[in-house]
C-alpha positions, 0 to 999 in steps of 0.5 A: 057750330057745325059738326066736322065730317069723317068717313068710317072705314073700320072699327078701330077708326070709329073707336078713335073718333069716339075717344076724340069726341069724348075728349073735346066735347065737339060733335062729329059727323061721320059717313057710313055706307052713304048714311050720315051720323052725328056723334055727340056727347050727351052729358057735356051740355053746357047751360047758356049762361056758362057759354057767355063770353065776358066783354069787359071793354063795353063798360066805360068807367066803374061798373059799380056806378051803373048799379047806383044809377037812377033811371026813373026820370028817363022811363016813359011807359007811354011810348 
């Protein structure tokens, strides 16, 4: 996700931007005197497994049947 961008003009504006990043957890790119900075929360890093989205529509039938399937006859190690 690309950070959003904002220009910093005063200290109050900067504090409001810091508060917004702290609330949402979304990084924000700011510009000050021709320089670009990325403001990002440090402790809000999520594990990859936590970012996965469920896709229940991809399993047709009962998911428990997949656990009991025997694929050993289909396995061909010499491919």
